[in-house]
N, C-alpha and C positions, 0 to 999 in steps of 0.2 A: 852744787851744780844746778843750773837753771833747767827746768823742764817746762813743758807747756801742756795745755789742756785741749780737749775737744771743743772746737768752735761751735757755738750755737747760733741759730738764726736770730738776728737782731729784731727787737720788738719795734724798732723805729724805721724799718726799711724792708722792702721786698727782696733785697739782694742777700743771698746767704753770706754769712759772716766771713769765713775764710776759704771755704771750699764749695765746690759744686758749680753748676752752670750759672753764668752771670746774666743778669737782665738789667737793662738800662734803668737808671733812676734819674729822672729829669726834673723832679720837683721836690720841694721840701716836704717830708711826711708830717702828718699831724703830730704835734708834741714830739718833735724830733729829738728832744733831750730826755724823753721818757725813760730811756735805759739807765739814766743816772739815779733814778729814785724808784725804779720798779724792781720788786723782789718776787720771783716766781717760786713761792714756798711749796707749791704743789709738786715741784720737781725734786724736792728733798726725799732721798731714800738712803737706806743704810746698808743694804745687803752687799751691793757691788763695791761701795767704798771700803767696807770692812775687809772684803776679800783682797782688794788691790792694796790697801794699806798694810795688810799682813805680809805681803811680798816685800814691800819697802822695809818693814820692821825686820824681817829676816836678814836682809842685806846690811842694814845699819848695825844691828846688834851682833851679827857674825863678824863684821869688820872690827867693831870695838873689842869684842872678846879675843879676836886674833891679834890685836895690837896693831892693826892697819887701818886707822881712821880715814886715810886718804883713799884707800880702796873702797871703804864703805861709802864714802861720799860719791865716788864715781858710779859704783854699781847701783846704789839706791836711786841716783838720778835717772839711770836707764830704766829701773823698775817703775819709778813714778810716772815717767812719760808713757811707757808702753801700756800702763794701766788705763790710760784714757782712750786707748785704741779699741777697747771693748765696745765703745759707743759708735764706732765707725763701721762701715760695710764696704767690702770689695767682693763683687760677684755673690752677693747675699751671704757672705761669710763674715763673722765677727772676729775670726782668728787671723785671717789673711792680713788685715791691716797691721796687726801687731807683729806678725812675722816679717812683713816687708819693712816695717819701721825699724825693727832690730837690725836688719841688714843695712838699711840706708843710714841709720844713725851711727853704726859702727864704722862704716865707710867714711862718712863725713867727719867723724871724730878723728879718725886716722889722718885725713887730709888736713884738718884744722890744727892738729898737734904738730904735724910736719911744717905747715905754713907759718905758725906763730902769729903774733899780732904787731910786728914791727916792720914787715916788708911788704912789697907790692903784691906778693903772691896771695895775701889775704884778700886784696881787692878783686883779683881775678877769680878766686874761688867764690867770693861773696856774690859777684855778678852772675856767675854760672848758676849758683844755687838759687838765687832769687828769680832768675829767668825760668829755670825749670819749675819752681814752685808756681810762678805766675801762669805758665802754660798748663800745668797739671790742674790748676783751679778751674780751667775751662773743661778739662777732660772728665774728672771724676772726683767726688768729694772725699772718698777714702784715700785715693792716691794723693790728692792735694794735702791732706793731713799728714801723710807720710813725708811729702816734700817739705812741709813746714817743720816737722820735727828734725829732719836732716839738716836744715838750715840752722836751727837752734843748736844742734849738736856741734856743727861746724864752728859757730861763734864761741861756744863755751870752751871747746877744746883748744881754740887758738890762744886762750889765756894761759895755757900750760904747755908751751913749746918744748919739744923733746927730740931725741934721736929716734931712729926707726924702732929700736926696742921699746922705748917708752911709748911711742905712738901705738904699737901693737898692743902693749899692755893696757893703755886707756881704752882702745877700741874693744879689747877683749872683756874688760870689766863692764863696759856699757852693755855689750852683748849678753854677758852673764846675768846682769840684773834684769835685762829684758826677757831672757829665757825663764828666769825664776818667776817673773810676773805672768808670762804666758801660761806656765804650768799651774800657778795658783788660780788664775782667772778661769782657765779651762776646766779645772777641777771644781771650782766654786760655782760655775754656771753650767756644769754638766756638759762641757763642750769637748771632752776628751775624744769622742768619736770624730767630731768635726776636725779636731786638731790633727789626728792621724791621716784623715783624708786629704786635708789641705797641704800637709807636708809633702805628700806624694804628688799633689797637683801643682805645687808652686813653680817648679821649673817650666812646665808647659804653659802655665798662666803668665809667667813673667815674659816668656818668649813672645806670646801673642800680644800682650799689652805693650811691649817695647815696639813691635812692628806697627801697631796702631798709633802709638804716640809719635813715632817718626813720620808716619804718613800725615798725621794732622799738622806737624810742624812744617812739612813741605807745602801743604795746602793752605796754611794760614794766610800768606800774602794774597792768594787768589780770592780769599773770602772777605777782604776788607770792605766791600760795599755793604755787606750785611751789618746792621746796627749792633747786633749782639756780639759779633766777632770783632767789630771795631772797638767796642767797649772792653772786650776781653784783652785785645792787644794793648790798648791804652793802659789798662790796669797792670799788665805784665811789664810794660816799659816803665811805668811810674814806680812799680815795686823795685825794679832793678836799680833805677836812679836813686831811690830813697836808701836802699841798702848799701850801695857803693859809697854814697856821701857819708852815711852814718859810720861805715867801716873806716873811711878815711879819718874821720874825727877820732874814732877809737884808736887808730894807728898813731895819731899824733899825741893823744893823751899819755901814751907810754905808761898806762896804768892797767894792771892785770884785770881788775874788775870792770874795765871800760867796755867789755863785751856786751854789757847790758844796753849800751847805746844802739848798736845795730840790731840787737835782738828786739828791743822795744819798738824800733822803727818798723821792723818786719811784722811784728804781731799786731800793731795798731793800724797799719796801712790797709784801708779797705776800698772797695770800688767806689762807694759813695762818700763824699766829703763829710756829711753829717754822721755817718758811721765812724769814720776816722776820728772825728772830733769827740764824739761821746766815748769811743773806746779809749782814746788817749787820756781823756779826763778821768775816766774810771780807773785806768791803770796807774796814773799818777796818784790819785786819791787813795787807792787801795795800797799802793806801795808805801806812801807816807804813813798811813795808819798802821800797816803791818810793821814798819820800821819802829814806830813809837811803841807798839805793843811788845815786840820782841826785846827792845832795849829795856823797857820797864821790867819785864820778866827776868832779864839777865841781872838786873840790879837787886831784885828781891828774892830770887830763887837760887839756892846753891846749885851750881852747874857743874857736876862731875860728868864724866863720859857717858855713864848710863842714863843720867838725867837728861843730857842733851839728846841721846838716842830716843828716849821716850818722848820728849817734846817734838823732835823731828817727826816721829811716827804720828803723834797726835795731830800736828798741823798737816801732814800728808793726808790723813783721813779726811780732815775738814776741807782740804783743797778739792778732793774728789766729791765730797758731799755738797759743796756750794757751787760746783762748776756750772750747773744749769740754773742757779737761783739769781745771781747777780755777779757781773764781771768784777766789779769793785770789791765785793765781799770775797770772791774767789782769790783776787790778787792779794788781799790782806793776808789770807791764810797761806798762800804760796810764798809771799815774802817772809813770813815768820818761819816757814819750813826751811827756806834757803838760809836764813840767818843762823838758825840752830844747826843746820847741817854743816855749814862752813865752819862754825865754831868747833865742831868735832876735830877739825884739822888745825887747831890752834890759831884760827883767824878771829880776831876780836869781833864779837857780835855788833857792838855799836859802830865800829868802823865799816863793817859789811853793810849795815842798814843805811849809814850816811852815804856811802858811795853808790849804793843801788838807787837811792832816792834821786840823787843828782843825775846819774846816768839815765835813769828812766825819764826824767823831765827832758833831758837833751834829746833822747831818741824820739819822744813824742813830738817835740817841737819841730824836728826835721820832717817827720811825717806830715805835720800840719802844713809846713811851708811848701813842700813838694805838691801838696794837694790844693793849694790856693787857686790854681788855674780852674779847677772844677767849680769852686765857689764863684769865680768870676763868670763862668759860662752859665751857671745857675741864675745869677742875677740878671744876665743879659736875656736869658729865656723868659724869666719872670717879667722883665720890663717889656718885652715884645708882645707878650700875651695880655698885658694889663690894658 
């Protein structure tokens, strides 16, 4: 199961990477490809990655020991994703983003499982999810991260269509993995008192946030003359178009792992073209490198169920640890994690790696093409000031 990370501020732009208030980027930043070769080793730390990876390990090994590798796959995916929420904030809380993400991911997973990946319902759900994520990006970085994870959960779940019982089961396993991660993280970071307080405050906070979000949605058309709101609206519209087109390609591929196409398009599409370009190149490079690494390990290492569980945990830890260092390095570790996780469910690792690589390239190319209008405007602006 694919999960995603906490977005970091790009070194090549003043615009936050996936969440937070948007500010216009009208010129090419110096060394706009610096993210490709910059490694922020000062961001390397082990305490939180160890805590978060322990929750993933519990889900994986418990599923293997119980003889349900498919359940382990789903629950550990939820645990992995929620672990990145400890780096987010909602109302100065580190716990609220994780709680909201559990609720949003479980709901999106249920919808995705019901929709499947062969009908037009997927396009409708994808458009709604992408639009909400785009609007939340203007509202709050913590809620934007929650919206992003819900979109990812939607795409992943669509690859496993099922009846209502199966849909509830998948949503429940994701929620279970997320809850395990919340407990582990809260205990490891001494946030148990905060967890208790936030659980009581969530209903009231959700009510107020929903009212404010609806108010902003109503006011957004009136705010178009303001450059920042115009940029925000353009980003939300571009995100929706990108995701819908990528979802349509996924639907026509008739391939279960094709969900990586819209997922990649969603994750690499950024407000500034040069951010989208560097993010897409890093994701492609990291995916290819991770596919090669995982394939080679699969050839030379005897891969029994517990060995696969150990490798899954190992790369989950390094996904957390490299998150803030370099996006390409993070993607390498995440790809390896996914290959070994899916191998637990009798899906051949080389096949997973091969399909993920091609679908990642396709998703990134769609994001590039939809964003070419921004490159054209940048060139016109540069020419007019020359």
